[in-house]
Structures are given as C-alpha cells and as structure tokens.
N, C-alpha and C positions, 0 to 999 in steps of 0.2 A: 670468602668463606670465613676467614678469621674475623673480619669486621662484623659479619652477621651474628656469629656466636658471641662476640663481645657485646653487641647490642642486646642480645638475649640476657646476658649476665646483668647488664645495667637495668634492663626492664624488670628482671626478677628482684633486684635490690630496691627499685622504686616501688614496686607493688607490695613487697614485704613491709616497707615503711609507710605505705599509704594508710591514712587514718580510717578509710572506709573498709579496710580489711580487718576483721576481728582478730584479736591477738591469740586465738586458740591455735593449738598445734596443727589441727587439720586445715584450718584456714590459711595459716602461714605457709604450710606445705603446698596448698593449692595455688597461692600467689606466686610461689617460686616456679611451679610448673608452668603457669601461664606466661611468666617471663621467659622461660626457656623455650616455650612454644613460639614466642615472637622471633627468637633467634633462628630456629629451624625454618620457620616460615619465610623469613627474609632470605635465607640461604637458597631456598627453592625458587623464590620469586626473582631475586637478583641474578642468580646464575642462569636462569632461563632467558631473561631479558637482555643481559649485558655480556654474556660470555659465549664462547664457542663450545663450552662443555656444560650444558644444562644438567642440573641435578634434581630432577623432579621428585626423586625418592625422599628428599628432605621434607616434603609435605607430610609424609606419613608420621614421623616423630612429632611434627608440629601439631597434627590433628590428635594424636594419641595423648600428648602431654597437655594440650590445650583443653581437650574435653575433660580429662581427669581433673585438671586444675579448676575449671569452672564448677564442676560438680562438688569438689571439696570446699570451695569458697562459699557456694550457695547452701550446701546441706551439711557440711561439717562431719562430725563423728559417725553418723549412720553410714554415710558413703565411705568413709575411711575404713570402717570395719570390713566392708565388702572388698574394697580395692586392695587392702593388705593381703588378701588371698589371690586376687586376680592379677594385680600389677606385676609381681616378680616374674611369673612364667611368661606373661604377655610381653614384658620388656625384653626378656632374653630372646624370645622368638623374633621380636622386632630388630634387635641388635644383629642377630645372625643374618636376617634378610638384608639389612642395610649394608653389612659387610660385603655381601656378594654384589649388591647393586653398585656400591662405590668402587669395588674392584673392577667392575666392568665399565662404568661410565666416567670415572674420575681418573684422568691421566695427568696427574700433577703431584709434585712433592708434598703438597698439602695432605694428600691421602695418607702418607706415612707419618708426618709429624703433627697432624691435627686430627684427622678423622679416626684413624686407628686407635690412638691413645684414648680419645673420647669414648669410642665404642668399648674399649677395655674397661674404662671406668664405669660405664653403664652396665656392662656385664657383671662386674664385681658388685655393683649396687643391687642388681636383681638377685644375685646369689645371697648376698647379705640380708636382703629383705625377706627372702624365703626362710633363711635361717632364723631370723627374728620372729616371723609369724608362727612358724612351726614350734619354735621354742616356747613362745608365749602360750600357745595352745596347750602344750605339754605341761607347762607350769600350772595353768589353770586347773587341769585335771588332777595333777599330783598334789596340789596344795589348796584344797577347798577352804573357804573362809571360816575361821572360828568366830563365834559371837554373832554380831548383827550389824546391819547397815541402818543408820538413823539419819533421817532428813534434818538438816540444820538450816534450811532456807535456800533452796535451789540446787543443792548438791547433798550427797549423803556421805557420812563419815563412818568408818569401821570402829566398833567398840567391842571389847571382849572383857567380861567381868567373870572372875572365878572366886571361889571361897565364900565364906559367910562371916558376918560380924561387923561391928562398928568400931571406929570410924572406917569409912571406905578409903583405901589408898588409891590415888590416881597417879599413874606413872607417865611422865612426859618425856618422850625420846629426844635425843640430841639432833643436831643438824644432819640432814640427809638420811636419818634413820627411821625405823618403823617399829611397830609393836613387838615384832619377834626379836629385836635386839635386846629387849628386856625380859627374855624368857627365863633366865636364871632368877631374876628378882621376883617376877610374878609367880613362878612356881613355888618358890620358898615362902613368899608372903601369904599366899592364898590358904595356907594351912592354919593361919592365925586370924586373918580378917579378910573381908571382901577386898579384892584387888582388881582394879580396872586399868587396862592399857588400851590405847587407841592409836589410829593412824591419822596424821594431819592430812589436809586436802592434797590430793595428787600423790599420796604416799601409800605404799602397801595396798590394802584392799579399798581404800577410800577413793572417792571420785574427785576429779580436779575442780578447782574453783576459779572464777574469773576475778575475784576480789584480791587485792594485794595482801599477801600473807605476812603481815607484820605481827608483833607481839600482841597488840590490842585486838586485832581481828582473830588471831588464833585463840586468845582467851575468850572472846565472845563465842566463837564456834564451840569451844570445849564446854562452856557454860550451857549453851543450847543443847549440845549433845547429851550431857548428863541429865538435864531436866527432861528432855524429850524421851530419854530411855528410862525414866523413872528411877534414877539412882540418887537418893536423897543425900544431902550434905548434913553437917559440914564435913569436909574432906581433909585428909592428909595428902598434901601435894608434894610429889617428889620429881624434880626435874634434873636431867643430866645435860651438861654442856649448854647449848642454846635453849634446851628445855627449861633450864633454870631461869632464863629471861621470861619465858612464857608463863611459868607458874607465879612469878613475881607480879606480872601484869594481871594475872587472874586474881591474885590476892588484893591487888590495888583496886580493882574494879568490883570485886565481890567479897569484901572483907568478912562478912558474916558467914560465908560459906567455906571458909578455910579454918580448920581447927589446928593445924600444924604444918610444918614444911621441912623438907630435906632438900638441900641444894648440893648436887653431886658434881663437884668440880665445875660449877656453873660458869658460863661465859661472863666476863666482867661487864658491869653496867657502864653507862656513860660516866665520865670523870666527875661530874657534878650534877645534882638534881636539876632537872629542867621541867618545863611545862610541855608534856608531849603533844605534838601536833599531828602525829600520824602521817602516813604517806598518802599520796593522792589516790583517791578511789574513783574509778569510773572514767578517769582522764587518760590522756595519751601518755604512754610509758615506753620510752625508747629501750631502756635496759631490759624490760620484760619481754619485748619483742626479740631482742638479741638472744635472751635466754631460751626463748621458744625456738628460735632458729637453730641454735646450737644443739638443742635436744633432738632435732630432726636427724642428726647424725646417727642417733641410736636406732633409727629405723632401718639402717643398713647393717645392723648387727654389731656395731661398735660397742654399745653398752653391754650387750650380752657377752662379748669377748672379754671385756674388762671385769665383769662380775666375778669370774672364776678366780681372780687374783685378790679379791677382798678377803682379808684374814679375819674370819670369825669362827675359826675351827673349834674354839673353846666353848662355843654355845652348844646346846643339845642338837643332835643331828638334824632333826626336822626344822628347828628354828634357824639353824645355819643355812639350810637349803632354801627356806622361805626368804631369808635376807638376800641370798644370791639371786633368787628369782625377782625380788623387788628391784635390786640394783640393775638388773638386765632390762627393766622396763624403761623406755624413753621418757615416760611421764614422770618417773622418779627423778631423772636427771633434770627435767625442767623445774620441778618443784624445789629441788635442792639449790639450783642456781638462783631461783627467785628468793629463796630463804636467805642466801648470802647478799643478794641485792638489798634486801630489807634489813640487813644486820644493824646498821647504824640507827635506823628508826626504832628497831626492837630494843636496842641497848638504851636508848633515850626513854622509851615507854616504860621499861622496867623500873626506872627511877621514880615512877609515880608511887611505888611502894616506899613509904617513908619509915614505917615501923609496924611490927607485928604485936606490939604491946608485950604481954607475957606468954604468948602462944609458943609452944615448944618448937625450936628450930635447931637443926643440926646442919652444919656446913662441913662437907667432906672435900678435901683437897688432895689431888694426886701429888705424890712426892717426886715422881719422875717426869721430867720435861717441863717443869714450871720454874719461874724466876721470882725474885723478891717483889716485883711489881704485882704479879698475880697473887702472891701470898698476902700482900697488903690489902688488895681489893677483896680477897676472901675474908680477911679480918673485918672489913667494913660490913660485909654481908652479915657476919655473926652479930654485929651490933644492932641489927634490925629488931631483935627481941631481947628482953631482959631474962629470958629463959632459953639460953642458947649454948651450944657446944660447937667448937671448931676443932676438927681432927684432921691432921695431915697423915695420909697413908703412905709412908715412905717407900714401900715396896711396890706400889701400884702406879701405873700410867693412867692417863686420862680415860682411855677406852677400857682398860682392865677393870675399872671400878664397876662395870656392869657386865663384862664378858668373861673375866677370869674367875674361876670357881672360888678361890681363896679371897680375892678382893671383893667379889660380889657378895660373899658371905658377910664381910664387914659392912658393906652398904646395906644389905638386908637387915642386919642387926640395928643399924642406925635408924632405919625406918621404923622397925618394931619398937625401938626406944621411944620414938615420938608417939607411936600408937599407944603405948603403955602410959605415957605422960598424959595424953588426952583422956584416956579412960579413967585414970586414978587422980588426976590433978597434981601429981607429984612433979617436983622439979627435976629436970634432966641431970643425970649424974656425970661429972667430969672424970 
C-alpha cells in the first residue's frame, strides 16, 4: 500500500513536469490528480492480485481522481469552475465511504498509520475547498468590479479611471498588489485630474495570462490597455515598489507617451545598465510550473485563511475588504510568485530607461526600513531627469507611502506637483 501511494506521488510529480501539460492552474491540478489516481489504482490492483487482504475500494478514488484530472487537463478552466462546486462534497462523501470500507476490509497496521491519516488529509482538503469556493462566490457578490475589462490580446485586464482633466495619472501597484491598494491615492488625485489604476494579469479583477509577466511584458500590456480603452496620453506614471520598475520600462518603450513620473520607494534597478533580453516566452519554464503548483494550496482555503492577517486596515473599508478578497484568490498567489520569479529580468529591463530629459520626476523614498545602498540607488533614479526632486519621508515605511493617510497625502502631493509641472512647464520646486 505504501509503495502504491509513493508511486502515485512520483507519477503526479512527473505529470506536473511533463511538457505536454499546459502550465495553467487547472491543467497542473489535473495532472496531479491523474498521478494520485495511478497510486490508488495500483493499490486496488496489487492488493487484489498479491495479498490476502484485497482492497477493491481503492478503485473508487482512482476513478474519481482520474476522471476529474483528465477533464481538467483537457478542458481547463471551464471544467474547473464546475468541479470547484462538485468536488468538495463529493470528496467528503468518498472519504467517509472509504473509511468504513477500509475499517471492514483492511486488517493491518497500515490502516492506522497510512490510510486513516491520508483520509483525514483528504477530508480537510474537501472542507477547505468548500470554504474557498463559497468564500470566492461571496466575494464576487460583495465586490462587483468598478471600471471595465479591456482585451489586451488573449486576456482582459481591469481598468478603472475616475476624475477629469489632463494629464492622466496612471497608478502602477507594487508586487503582489492590486488596484484597491491605491484607493487613498486614486480618490485624492481624481478631484484634480483623471486618474487610472489597473490590475495586472492574474491580479484583482484581471484575467490570468500565459505570457511571462516581466517588466517589458507588463509595459506592453499597459500600453495596449490604455490605447484600447481610449485613454490618450501622454501620462504621468506613478509606480510603487515593483511598480516603479514597470513604469520605467513603459517610459523606455514609449517615451513620447510619458509626460512625467513619480517613483514611490521603487525597487532598485540592476546595478549597471544592460541590454535587456527579457525572459523566455512560450518555452518550458520550471519555476513557473512550481509557482502554479504552490498556488494550488490556496484551493484548500490556505490563501483565504492568510488573507485575514494582511494589514491594510488604514485603507478605506471597501478597498481594505477588496484587497483581502484578492489575497484569498489562489490566482493572486500564482501571479505574485511569478512576479518574484521575473524580478531579476524586470530589474534589468528597467535599466533600458537611460534618461527622461527634462520631464518632471519625483523620487520618494521611505525613511523607515531602508539602508544606505537603497538610498544611493534612489539618488541614481533622481538623476534620470534634469527636472527632478528626491524626497525621503522619514516617518513613513515602504507600504505606508500608499496606505497610511498622512504618508499617502505626501505621495498624492508629489504626484500633483508633477501634474502641475506638466501643465505649466514650471520646474519642480525643491
């Protein structure tokens, strides 16, 4: 029995790694289930043929997992949406049935140290899966999408623009974050000029993408998003944390469409300018598959349990709850992991921006939690423009610059200073 289940784990690992399995979350989950089905099937077959205690009941979980796995591999997300409702209660019923069958037919210590713990894990998975599905449905009802979904070529991204006036401010969230993380900024800015915030692929209300989400791809997606949504430039780009890398890549690729920039404690670029090569697109990516595999843990409710501990209480209540709902989505975990996998590539691609000429640039640096190396890198960013200001906010941490009311007010004013400089042509004041 132990050997059969071990063979199932090995089969699952091999199928997840197989290049003919698409790296989507549904397909990876399906490959895992097919592997587990092999283990259960071997248990039924070998125990019947070679032992005095046949366990034909093991064919039931083999059939259940194998059928589900094949459907997920072949049809992906549409089947996944159905199985997310059907699977948890069906699995719990199956676990209860197996418990009584094993109790009757298996007279071995393996029942206590192997089968029962495995059944307990499956029961916990079914309960967590139900928790995740019901919670996601409740979130979808409670937090309807503001703004619109715009096709950028095979998937749609969420864009929400408020306010009136030129130039348009485009807010780029940091790593693992979504549009609602910038609620304080967008609400304050929209009273002075049009302000747009969006969700990157797989984040918030946006759909996932199969392409590697490095800085160059993100900049391309954002450019397509703004143009397809008929939001004319040039724009004032404001990027927080990793978002600072992405707006620099945008400015490097579309210089005529950037009027000014604000870098909000931006992630440091590569140490020296390089010729960006980008990451492999469309090829086999082991790390991406691992990230997808890890994100499947969220399907058992792990991400939803963690979301309640994320400290964003200083945001407006609705934005806070939207952020918690996004963190609870397993897709958000996958896209965040992929973002960190692409970090080095994104840092290199950001160096493609060599200068902003005399376009207004404000560099904001958090005074809490940073060191001299980071400060030096921030000074280098300020040198991108001859019309720049570098401010260190001593009382603010990295995240507080967008989520704390007082610190976010300083960030808002910095963005408005750039807007004013664009409108009037005046030099930024130190």
